[in-house]
N, C-alpha and C positions, 0 to 999 in steps of 0.2 A: 801468716796462717790465720790470724785472727780475722783478717780480712776475707780469706777463703770461706771459713766457717760462716762469716756474716752473709757472704753472697748465697751460700747453700742454704742458709735459714730464710733468707728473703725468697729464693726460688721455692723452697719447700712449702712457704706460707701462701705464695701465688699459686702454686699447684694445689694446694688444699682447698684455696679459695675457688680456683677454677673447679676444682672436683664438686666442692659444695653446690656451686652455681650449676654446674653440669647435671648433678643428681637432682637439684631442685627443678631444673629446666626439663629433665626427663620425667620427674614426677608430675611436673605440670601437664606436660604432653599426655601422659598416661590418664591423667585426672580429666583433662580437658577434652581428648577424643574417646576416652572409654566411657563418657556419659552417654546414656540413650542408646548404647549399642544392643543390637538384637540379643535375645536371650539364647546363649549358646547352649544351654542345658537341654533345649527342645531337641538337639540331636540326639539325645539318649533314647528318644521314643521315634526317631525319625524312620518313617517308611516311604521309600521313594514310589513315585507313581509307577504302577505296573499293569500290565494288559489284563483286563477281564476277559476270560476265554469262556465261551458258550459251546456245549458239546451236544451232540445228537444222543439218544438213547444208548446207541453202542458204543459211545466213546469218540467217535469221529467228531473234528472241529466243524463247527458250524458257523461261527463268526467270532471275531475279536474287536474289542473297543478299548481304545486307549487315547490319551493325549500324546503320550510318548511311549513307542514301543519298546519296552524295557524289560529285561528278564534279570530278575535279582538273584544273586548268587552270593551265599555267605562266604566270608574270607577262608574258611576252612575248606571249601570245595574249589577255590581257586588255585590252579597248579602254581608252584613255586616259580616256573619259568616265566610266567605272565607277571607276577609281582616284581620279579628281578628287572625285568624288561623296563618296567614303568619307573621302578626306583632309579636305575641307571640313567634313564633319560631324564627324568624330573627331579629327583632327590636322592642322590647317592647316600648322604649322611642322615636319612630320615631316622633311623633308630638311635642317632647320637644327639641330634639338637633338641632344644625345648620348644620347638615350635616355629622358630626362625633361625636360619643358617647364616651367622654372621659374616662367614668367610665368602659364601657365595653372594651375599649383598654387596661386600667391599669389591668384590671382583666385577659384579654389574656396575657397580658406580664407576670404577676405572674404566671399563669398556664403554660406557655411555659418554664419559667426558671424551674419550678417544674419538668417538663417533660423531662428535657435535658438527654440525654444518653438513652432515651427510643425509642421505635419504633413508638410512637405515633406521628401523623401528627400534625404540628403546628396549633393552632386553631387561629382564627382571630376575630377582633371585628368589622366587616364590618357592616355598616348600609345599610339599603334598598338604600339609596341615593349613597352609595359607590358602591353597586353593580350595580346600573344603570351606573354609571360613568365606571365601569370596563366593564360590557357587552356590552356597546354602543360604548365607546370611547378608550379603553384600551385593551391589551392582558391579557391572563389567567396567565402570568408567576409569579410564587412566589418569590418575591423578594422586598427588602426595597424600592429601587427607585420606583417601581411600586405602592406600598402601599402609599408613599408620594404624588405622582401625583394623586392617587385615592382620597386621602383627600382633596388636593387642589381643584379637579374638584367637588367633593362633597359640598364644601362650595360655590363654584360659582353656582352650579347647585340650590342649596337652595336659593340662593340669587335671581336667575332668574325665578324660578318655585314655584308654589304652591305644597303643600304637596299632594294633590290629584292628580296633573299630574304626579308627580313623581311616585307615587303608581300605577297609571294606566300604566305608561311606564313597570314599574317592571312586574306587574302581567300578562302582555300580551307578554313580551318578554322571560320571564325565561324559560329553558328548564326542563321538568320534567320527562323525561325518556318515553319509550313507544312510540317514536316519536312524543311527544306532546309539542309543542311550545306554553306557555301561559296556563292559569288554564282552559279556555274553553275547549281547545282540550284535556287536561288532564283528565278533568271531563267525557268526551265522552269515552276516550280511556280505563280509567281505571274502570269506572262503568256504562257507556252507560247511563249517566245522563246530563242534563243540569245544569248549575250552581246553579240554584235556588232549585233544588232537591236534593243536597247533604245534608248529614246528618252532624252533628258536627263531628263525628269520621271520615268520609269521607274527610272534609275539612281539618281535622288535618293530615290525612295521606299524602294529597296533600302537605301541608305545611311542611311535614317532609322530602321532597325530594329534595329541592334546592341544598344541599350541595353535595349529592353523590347519584342520583338516582338508580344507580345499587346495592349500598350496601343495599337498602332497597326494592329489588324486591319483590313484593307480593306473588310470588310462590316460588321462587328459594331461597329467604331468608326470608321466611315468619315470623320466629320468631322475627328476628331483625327489621323487617318492623312494627310488632305489637308493639314492645317495643319502637321504635322511635316514633310511632304515639302515644301512651299512654303518652310519655314525652311531646309531644306537648300540648295533653289533659290537662296534669298537669300544664304546663305553662299559658294556657288559664284561668285555674281555680285560679291560683295564682295571675294572672294579673286582674282578676275580670271580665273578658270578658265572662264567663259562671259560672253558679252556681255549687256547689258541687255535687248537685244531677244530673245535666246534665253530669258533668264530669263523675261521676259513671257509669251513663247509657252509655255514649259514649265509656268507656273502656270495657265495657262488650259486645260491638257489635263486631260481627266476622269480620275480614277483608276478603271480599269477592270480587274478580275481575269478573266482567260482560262482556262478549264478546260484542262489539259494534253489534248493529244491522246492518244487511246488507243494505246498501242504494239500493233503486230500481233504477238500472241504465239501460238505454235503451242500447241494445247491436247493436252498429252501430260503429264500430273500424274504417273502411275505412272513413266513413264520419267524424268522430270526428278528425282523422287525417288530412283530408282536411281542417278542420275548424282550427285545431292547426297552420297548415302552413299558412292560410290566416291571423290569428291573430299575427303570429310572423312578417309577412311581414308588416301588418299595424302598429304595435305598437312595434316591437323588442321583443327578449326574456326577456330582462329584465322586461318590463311590464307584459308580459304573465305569467312569473313565480313567480313574487312577487307583482303584481299591484293589485290583489284582484278584477279582472274584473268579470263583470256578463254578461254573453253571451247568448241571446237568438237566436237559430238556427231556420232553416226552417223546420227542420225534422218532419215527421208524424210518430210516433212510430208504429202505426198500419200497415201502408204501409211498414214501414221499417222490420217489423217482416215477413211480406209476401215476401219482396224481399229476404231476407236472406234465407228462407226456400225454396222458388221456385228455385233460383239459385243453392242451393246446391243440391237439389232433382235432377234438371234437369241435372246438371253436373254428379251426380251419375248414373242416367238412361242412360246418352250417354255412360259411361265407361262401364257399364254392357252390353250394346249392342256389345261393341268390345271386350269382351272377357277377360279371366283371364290372369294375367301377372305373378302369382306365389305368393309363401308366402312371408311374411316380411323376414324370415330367417329360418333356420333349426337347430334343437337341437337334442343332443342325449338323448334318453329316458332312464331313470332309473326306480328306484321303484317310486311309487306315489308321495310320499313326495319330492323326489329328482327332480321329473319332475315339480312339483309346484315352487320348489325354483329356478330352472334354468328359468323357466317362469317369476318369479318375478325379476330377475336381468335384464330382458330385458327392455329397456325404451320405455314406452308408446309413439306411435307416437303423435306429438303435432298436435293441431288443427282439431281432428276428433270429431265426434258426441260423446256427453256424454254416449249416450246408448250403443257404440261400446266397445267391451272389447276384450282383449287379451286372446288367447287360444292356446292350442297346440293339434293337432290330435294325438290321441293314437292308433287308428285302423281303418281301413275302412272295411265294409261289403259290402253286395249285395243291401242293401237299405239305408244305412246311413253311416256317418262317425262319430266315437266316439271322444270327446273332453275332455280336463281338462281345467278349467279357472285359472286365476292367483290367486283366493282366494281359490283354492282346490276343488271347486264344479265341477261336471261333467256334461255333457250334450251330445247332439248328433246334428247332421246336416242332414235333411231328404235329400233324393235324389231330391226331388222337389225344394229344395233350391240351388241345384247345377247345374240344368240343362242351367243356363245363362252362365256358366263358361266354355264357349269354350274357347280353346287355342288362344292366341293373336298372331297374325302374322303381320309382318312388314307392314306399310302403312294402318294401322288400318283394317287390314282383320281378319277373324276368321277362326278357323278350324270347325271340325265336333262336333256335340252336344254330350257330354258326355252320356254314357250309364249306368255307374257306379260309385260310389264315387271315387273309385281308379284311374279313368281317370283324375281326378282334384286333389286330395290330397293323402298324405302318411303319416304314422307315422312319428311324428317329426317336421311336418310343423308347423310353427307359423304363425297364421292368426288372422284376426279380424272378429269377430262375434257379431251378435245382436239377442236378444231374439225375437222369433216370437210364435204367438198363432195358425195361420191359414195359410193355402196356398191361392194361388191367385183366386182360386173358393170357398173360404170361408170354406173350411172343416178344422176342428179344428185337431191342431197338438197334440201329447202326450206331458206331461209335460217335460220340460228341453230341448225343440227344439229351436234351433239356425239357423240363416240365416248366409250365408257367405258373407263378405264385403270386400270392396277394396277401397283404397283411389284414387280417380280420378287423372290421370295425365293432363287431360284438364283442362282449365280454362276458365273464362269468366267474364262478369260484366253485371249489370242490374241497370238502374238509371230511376227515375221518377220524373216529375217536373211540375209544374203549368204552362201552356203554355201563361197564360195571364201576369204573373209576373216574372217568371223565378225561382221562389223558388223552391230549390231542395227538394222534400219530402221524397225521398229515394235513397239510393246508396249502392249497394254490389258490392264491387270492385274485388271479388275473393271467392274461395271456403274457405278459411281461412285466417285470418290476421295473425294468429300465424305462420302459415306455410310460407306465402309470404306477405309482406307489400306492395308490388307492386300494384298499383290501376288500374285495367283495364279500369276503366270508365274515368279517367282523364290523366293516364300517357301512356297507351298503344296507339301508333300511328299506325294505321293498315289501310289497303285499305277498303273501304267500299263497292266496287263492285257495283251491282245493286241498293244498297240503295241510291246511289247518283243520279240516273236517274230522280228523280221528278224535281230536280233543272235545269235540261237539259229541260224538258218539260215545266217548268214554264217559262223558257227564251222564248221558242217557243210560248206558249200562250200570253206573252207580247209583242211578234212580230207580232201578228195578226193570228195565227193559233187558231184552235178550238179543243175541244176534238174529234170531228167528222172528222177532217182533215185526208184524206186518205195518208198514207206513204207507200211507196214501200218496202216490206220485200224480199229483194234479195240480191244475193252476192254482197260484197263490197270489192274493192282492192284499196290500196292506196301504191303508190310508194315512199318509204321513203328516197330515195337518194342513191347516188352512194355507193355501198357496203354494204347497209343495208337492202337489199331485200324488199320485199312486204309485206304490213301489210294487213291480211286477217281475220278480225274478224268474228265470226260466233255466231249463237244462240245456247243457251245450248242444244237444241234437235238436233243440226246439220241440221236442216230443214229450208226451205224458205216458206213462206206464201202469197207471192204476196201483192197487195194492202191491206192495213189493217188500220182501224181507229186507230188515235193517242192514244185513250184510251187503246185499247188492247195491244198497245206497253209497256204501263206500267203495265197493268194486268197481261200479260204473259211475262214480262220482256224481250222484244225482243231486242237483242243487236243491229241488224243490222237496225233497224228502229231508235234506239237513235243514232247511229253514223250519219246516214243520216241526221237527224234532227239537229244534233250539227253542221255538216259540212254546212248546208244551212244557219243557223242563224250566224254562225261564232264562233269560240271558244273564242273570246275575250269577247263574251257577256256571255258565260258559266262561264269563269272565273271570270267576274264581279258578277255574281250571286252566285257563291261559296264564294266570299269574302263577299258580302253583307249579307249573311245568317251565316258568321262565320265558315263555315265547313272547308275551305282550304284558308289560306290567300295568299300564293305565288303560285298559281297552275300554271303549265307549260300549254300554249295555244296549246296542242297537243290533236288530237281526242281520244287517248286511255283515256284520262282523262274523257271524257264523260261516260265512262264505269265504273268509280270508281277506276281508277289506282292511283289517288293521296292518300296521307296518311291523316287521321283525327283521333279525339278520338270518343269515344262513346258519351261523354258529349257534343262534339261540333256538331255532327251530329243531336243528339236528340233536341238539342236547335234549330237547324235549321228546323226540322220537327214541333216543337212547334210554331215557326213562320208562318208556313204555316196554321196551324189550328187556329191561333189567328187573320187571316185576313191580314198577311204580316207585321206586326208590330214588330220592334226590341225589343228584351229583353236580358238581360244578366243573365246566370246563377248565383244563389247566394245561399249561405250555411247560412248566418247570417243576420237575421232581424234587431238586435238591440244589441248594446254593451253600458253597464253603467260602469262607474269608481266605486271605493269602496266608494263613497259618494252618489251613486245613480243618478249622472248626466249622461244623454245620451251623448255619445260621438260620435256614429255612428249610423246611420240607412239607410239602403238599399233604402227605399222608402223616397225620399227627397220632394215629394209634400207637399206644405202647405195646412193645413185643420185646421182653427180655431174652426170650430164647431164640430171637433172630440175630443176636448179636454173638455170632460164632465166627471162627476164622476160616472154617471148611465144613462141608458136609460130611458126615461120618454115618451115613444110614439112618440117622434119625428121622422120625416122622416129620413132615412139615408142620410148622407152627399153625395153629388155629386162631385167626385174628377175629375180634369182635365186629360185627356188622353195625356200625353206628350211623349208617344213612337213615335220613328221614322217610318214613312211608308217605308218599304224597297221593296215592291212589290205592284202591283194593287191588291186590295182586291177581285176583281172579278176573277182575275187569280188565286190567292190563293185558292179561293173556289172551282174553277173548278178542281184543283190540289186534293184538299180534296175530291170532288167527284170521281175523277179517283182512288184514293187511297182506296176509300170505295169498288170501284170495285175490287181490289186486294183482299180484305178479301172475297168478295162475289163470285167472280167467278175466281179470279186468283191464283197466287202462295201462298197466304196467306189464301186460303179458308177453310182450317181446322179450323181457327178462327170463321168463320161466325156461328157455332152452339151456341155461346154464345147469339146469338139473340138481340145484342146491337148495336148502331151506333158507328161503329169502323172503322178506315182506317189505312193503314200502307204498309210497303214494305220490303220485303225480300232483303238480300244481300249476294252474294256468290262470292269469289275471285276465280282466276284461281287454279285448282287443288283442289278446296274445301278447301282452306286453312284457310280462316277466313269466318264465317257465322254470319249475322245480321238479326234483325227484328227490325224495328223501326216504332212505330204506336202510335195511339193517339184515345181518345174519345174527345167529346168536350171539356173537362175541364182537361184532364191529358195527357199528352206525356210520352212515355216510350221506352226506347232503351234496346236492349240486344245484346250481343256479346258473342260468343263462339268461342275458338280457343286455340291451344297451345301456351304457352309463347315463346318457340322457333318455330317459323313457321314451320309447316308440315301438311301434308294432313289430314282432318278429316276423310277420307275414301271416297271410290269411288261414293258413292250414298247420302253423306251427305252433305245438301245444308241448306241455310237460312230457307227454309220451313220445315224441318223436323228436325232441331237441335235448331235454335234460336226461331222459331215461336211458338212451343209449350210452351216455357217459358213465352212469352208475354202473351199466352192464358190463361195459369195457374195464372199468376199475374193478369190479368184483371178480371178473374172469381172471385176471391177473393176481389180485391180492389175496384171494381165498385158495387154500390147498386142500387135498384131501383130508387132510387131519381136521380142517374146519368144518367139514361136513357132518355136523352133529344136528340133532333135533332141538328145536325151541323147549326150554325147561318149563315143565308144568307145575304150577303151584298146587299146594294140598286143596282138595274140595272141588276139583274140577271134574265134571262127567262129560265124556266124549260120546257123542250120538251120532250115528249115521244119518245124514240128511240127503235129500235130493237137491241138486244144486239149482235145477231149473225152477223148482215152485217152492223151496223151502220146507216141504213136508218131509216126514220120516220115510226114510228109504225102504223101498219095497223091492222083493226079489226080481231081477231083471232090469231095474233101473240102470241106466248107462252112466250118467253123471252123478256120482256119489261122493261126499267128502265127510269128515269128521267135524262136527261143530261142537263147540265148547259151551256148557252150561254150567251154572252154579247149581248146587243140590236143590230140588225142589222146584227149578223153573224149566226143566227140559220138558218138551212136549210128550202129552200122554199118547200111546198108540190109538190110532183111529180116531182121533179127537182134535180138532182145531177150533181154538176159541178166539173169535174175533170182537174185539172191543173197541170202544171210541177212544180209549187211551187218554181221558180227560185226567186233569190233574186233581187229585183227592186232597182238599185242604185239611181233612181231619187226620190223615196218615202223612201228608207231605209227600206222597209217593205217586208216580205215574205207573206203577208195575201192573202189569198184565199176566193173567195166568195163561198157561200154554204158551202157544206162538205169540199170543197177544195181537193188539193192533193200534194204529194211530191214524185216525181219519179226520 
């Protein structure tokens, strides 16, 4: 008996020693591997990378920016069947263990020992908490050291956070294949459903994916995917999370992937890219691509759609007027099937209209060219669709009109075609008729903005964003030509001149200094017109009148107005600049015109109305005016709030209105008169630079400012007869014809202190009974012409008064 007690005592002592050693060893392991571990407390403030969404003004999606396309969903919004499926598959004892499930670990050890020598991957016993520790704080390496660190962090995480918080982190972070981060994104990508729409079988399939999504691909490895899903369903039934009847029904449900519905996205790639750049400037790339920002832009989808179409059609029309540059390439034609195969090997040009198709010419006859398309179907191009295709000649000239299809095409030519049903006169074509198409090599831009706020409503920066990301609205610095002249005349009006002031249209010569020769500007027509009212100088775009006015008021004043209106910041004070020789962007000069029509008040063009962070807090607003009465849930018949006008006045409102009236004259009688047929209150100005390299039309209605630019990216002539009036102005007209409605037909707003006087449009004198061409001219009080008297002065600058004002109609000679 004593011996037995002695043995027991020895064994107890050995056990105690082993326990102490084991405890010490465990303590050492925790101490050794616990040093330098990542700070798990950062999980308390963890915000997973989520998508930044950019929306148009009406709420439709414009663009998404993300490194991981994740939709974060709080645990309270995740249906119980989803969490049940994942817990049954990954950690059935989640709510009972302290971070590590020792039973599962022991089971994994036994399984791995049994699998020694086989090709099977070692299994783990990681809990959800351990996976959170690994995914957020550790690497994915398979090593004992990492598993120990994972366990230590799991204990710490369980001590610091609730089970619900841990599960929320896990379900929103985990990668489930198909580019899906988190369960919400996976539900959309696999089944085109929100979480609350998933069936038990679908939830079980998602829960089967965390270990190896590619091993259970629903299409490529369908059988393995179904087997794994059914295993999860069995685990759910075994754990009591679903009934046997529900499990049986779920196993019988087919595993079908549904393609995600296309999100309605507004096509405005140039606008979206400008917005992306602005967001990156404001918040940095990290916040842009991971911060989950919600951005409301100024874009009007209706106007953007019109801008896209008008610019593309306008560029194509210009290109067709300047001839056919030849096929995309040539191929050797064999048998029919061989020709189609060769055609299919040719890469379709990017950025072309979806209706345009690749085709090869198989034969040409007297009245048509026969073609085969890339899908094997055949068709023909009637001669009426080839008459535009004159041979292109250098400097945008064209050859003779083709008489037969062979003058344009030959067998083996690879071309672009579009199905057509009737000719230009409305006569129907035979079935299978196509028109010849060509990608324009000219480019341009169109921008529309609200002149009162600066909100950019539409922006088309080129023919195709896919072909060129260069934005001709914001990035192309070009000479505006005559489109700059209104700001010279505005400086003149603010200096005391009136729209009726007579300015001499005659030769002008300036000695530029030793060795530089003489500068001799001329009018586009190469003619001289003598004393002419200032208004006509803008309407007919007279260069000599503009230079003479700029010399009189001083180029320093012109430079100041170019800076005030944001057109050119550091313009040289030389006379050639008065004719638009400086460089600006379409956005800058259109904004300047917007400030004319809004009464001379400063605005800044903006693409963004508001930015909210992932929690819905507004972190940016373009309009910073305070308005307490605006913060109401609904309109209940109260009067609209009156907001303070904090815009800086950069020009005399009366002078700005006078310029607006003169620019109306450009549309009604001048270089933009083709626009007058719209029958709406419109003003604007053409612009054409030397050798017809750049063409512009910048114009406005009372509530919409629009700018159009057309030119080659590498500057060269657009053609000997191509100016702003026949290249850019038609695009402005087409845009305004669709953009403006009857409700927009309102007159330009007249500021206080303006006197409207009836004048004869031909001579600028007061109108008399019987005069045919009469219009209302705007004068400031005291400057209107007196009846029966016309005062003609030399318009010299008076240094004592600092003014060039002239009484009556005045004059500058």
